C-alpha positions as CSV (number, residue, x, y, z in Angstrom):
1,M,51.7,-42.3,-53.0
2,L,52.0,-44.5,-56.1
3,T,52.6,-43.3,-59.6
4,H,51.1,-45.5,-62.4
5,L,52.9,-45.9,-65.7
6,V,51.7,-47.1,-69.0
7,M,54.5,-48.0,-71.4
8,T,54.6,-48.8,-75.1
9,I,57.5,-51.0,-76.0
10,I,58.9,-51.9,-79.4
11,G,62.1,-53.4,-80.7
12,T,63.5,-56.0,-83.1
13,D,62.3,-59.3,-81.8
14,R,64.9,-61.4,-79.9
15,P,65.1,-63.5,-76.8
16,G,65.4,-61.6,-73.5
17,L,63.3,-58.5,-74.2
18,V,60.7,-59.2,-71.6
19,Q,63.4,-60.0,-69.1
20,L,65.1,-56.6,-69.9
21,V,62.0,-54.6,-69.1
22,A,61.1,-56.7,-66.1
23,T,64.6,-56.3,-64.6
24,T,64.6,-52.6,-65.2
25,L,61.2,-52.3,-63.5
26,A,62.2,-54.4,-60.5
27,D,65.7,-52.8,-60.1
28,N,64.0,-49.4,-60.0
29,G,61.2,-50.2,-57.5
30,G,58.5,-50.8,-60.1
31,N,55.8,-53.4,-59.9
32,W,54.5,-54.9,-63.2
33,L,50.7,-54.9,-63.1
34,E,49.5,-56.0,-66.5
35,S,50.6,-56.3,-70.1
36,R,49.8,-57.2,-73.7
37,M,52.7,-58.2,-75.9
38,G,53.4,-60.0,-79.1
39,H,55.6,-60.6,-82.1
40,L,54.4,-58.6,-85.2
41,G,56.3,-58.3,-88.5
42,G,59.7,-59.1,-87.0
43,Q,59.2,-56.6,-84.1
44,F,58.3,-57.3,-80.5
45,A,55.7,-54.8,-79.4
46,G,53.6,-54.4,-76.3
47,I,52.0,-52.3,-73.6
48,V,52.8,-52.6,-69.9
49,R,51.1,-51.0,-66.9
50,A,53.2,-50.7,-63.8
51,E,53.3,-48.8,-60.5
52,V,56.1,-47.3,-58.5
53,E,56.5,-45.1,-55.4
54,S,56.1,-41.5,-56.6
55,E,59.5,-40.5,-55.4
56,R,61.1,-43.2,-57.6
57,A,59.1,-42.6,-60.7
58,D,61.5,-40.2,-62.5
59,G,64.4,-42.6,-62.0
60,L,62.4,-45.5,-63.3
61,V,61.3,-43.5,-66.4
62,R,64.9,-42.6,-67.2
63,A,66.0,-46.2,-66.8
64,L,63.2,-47.4,-69.1
65,Q,64.0,-44.7,-71.7
66,G,67.7,-45.8,-71.4
67,L,66.7,-49.2,-72.8
68,E,66.9,-47.6,-76.3
69,L,70.6,-48.1,-76.1
70,K,69.9,-51.8,-76.0
71,G,67.5,-51.7,-79.0
72,L,64.2,-51.3,-77.2
73,R,62.2,-48.1,-77.5
74,V,60.0,-47.4,-74.5
75,I,57.5,-44.5,-74.4
76,V,56.1,-43.9,-70.9
77,H,52.9,-42.1,-69.8
78,Q,52.7,-41.2,-66.1
79,E,49.6,-40.8,-63.9
80,E,49.4,-40.0,-60.2
81,E,46.1,-41.9,-59.9
82,T,44.8,-45.0,-61.5
83,V,42.3,-44.3,-64.2
84,K,38.9,-45.8,-63.3
85,A,37.3,-48.0,-65.9
86,G,34.2,-46.6,-67.6
87,A,30.7,-47.6,-66.5
88,G,28.7,-49.9,-68.7
89,S,28.7,-53.5,-69.7
90,A,31.1,-55.5,-71.8
91,A,30.4,-57.2,-75.1
92,T,32.5,-59.1,-77.6
93,L,32.3,-58.6,-81.3
94,E,33.7,-61.4,-83.5
95,L,34.0,-61.0,-87.2
96,V,35.4,-63.0,-90.1
97,G,35.4,-62.5,-93.8
98,Q,37.4,-62.2,-97.0
99,D,40.3,-59.8,-96.4
100,R,39.9,-56.4,-98.0
101,P,40.8,-52.8,-97.0
102,G,38.4,-50.9,-94.9
103,I,36.8,-53.6,-92.7
104,L,38.0,-52.1,-89.4
105,R,37.4,-48.6,-90.6
106,A,33.7,-49.4,-91.2
107,V,33.2,-51.4,-88.0
108,S,35.0,-48.8,-85.8
109,A,32.9,-46.1,-87.3
110,V,29.7,-47.8,-86.2
111,L,31.2,-48.3,-82.7
112,A,32.3,-44.7,-82.4
113,S,29.0,-43.3,-83.6
114,H,27.3,-45.0,-80.6
115,G,30.0,-44.0,-78.1
116,V,31.1,-47.6,-77.7
117,N,34.7,-47.8,-76.2
118,V,37.0,-50.4,-77.7
119,E,38.9,-52.0,-74.8
120,E,40.7,-54.7,-76.6
121,L,41.2,-55.6,-80.3
122,A,43.0,-58.6,-81.7
123,S,43.0,-59.2,-85.5
124,E,44.9,-61.4,-88.0
125,R,44.9,-62.5,-91.6
126,V,44.7,-66.3,-92.2
127,S,44.5,-68.6,-95.1
128,A,41.0,-69.6,-95.9
129,P,40.4,-73.3,-95.5
130,M,39.5,-75.3,-98.6
131,G,38.7,-72.2,-100.7
132,G,42.0,-70.4,-100.9
133,G,42.3,-66.7,-100.5
134,T,42.9,-64.8,-97.3
135,L,40.4,-64.2,-94.4
136,F,40.5,-61.3,-92.0
137,Q,39.3,-62.1,-88.5
138,A,39.0,-59.9,-85.5
139,T,37.8,-60.2,-81.9
140,I,36.9,-56.8,-80.3
141,R,36.0,-56.4,-76.7
142,V,34.0,-53.3,-76.1
143,S,32.3,-51.4,-73.3
144,V,28.7,-50.3,-73.9
145,N,26.6,-47.9,-71.9
146,S,23.3,-49.8,-72.0
147,T,21.5,-52.8,-73.5
148,E,19.6,-50.3,-75.7
149,V,22.9,-49.0,-77.2
150,L,24.0,-52.6,-77.7
151,A,20.9,-53.3,-79.7
152,Q,21.4,-50.2,-81.9
153,V,25.0,-51.2,-82.5
154,R,24.0,-54.8,-83.5
155,T,21.4,-53.4,-85.9
156,D,24.0,-51.0,-87.5
157,L,26.6,-53.7,-87.7
158,E,24.1,-56.1,-89.5
159,K,23.5,-53.3,-92.0
160,I,27.2,-53.1,-93.0
161,A,28.0,-56.8,-92.8
162,T,26.7,-57.6,-96.2
163,D,28.6,-54.8,-97.9
164,L,31.8,-55.8,-96.1
165,M,31.2,-59.5,-96.9
166,V,31.9,-60.5,-93.3
167,D,30.1,-62.5,-90.7
168,M,29.7,-60.7,-87.4
169,Q,28.5,-61.8,-84.0
170,L,28.0,-59.5,-81.0
171,H,27.8,-61.2,-77.6
172,P,27.1,-59.4,-74.4
173,E,29.4,-60.6,-71.6
174,N,27.9,-61.7,-68.3
């Protein structure tokens, strides 16, 4: 039987951090399945999903937690079975506007009120071209139960877009 692990990883950014995690996984019988990683504010942060034979899971977890001695904090969540993805269809929300506090709070409140699950979120602040100032932009991949819910979400997002001073586009994925 396989045990599935989801790890959060953070440490001061430097060369070799991915190799450190990959070697620890491989040396302890783990198989790297998927990940999202990046450099943020001088830190290297990410999430990794891996699998390992159940009888080797405890040893792998100890080895990963031992990476803290090398400056990399790893928090591990174990599951005996893979969590199945939720039913529904996928959609992508893209937004851009003048940066200000509260944009994601307002958008995520609309999504949560309709039971929409955020599956992936990427955001950044960038310099506005030709006008100065700072823009906030985000791409949010969501799972929606039905096309009716997606239509309601679109309507509610359009209502708040003007107050937030952002342009939003919601695209169903095929």
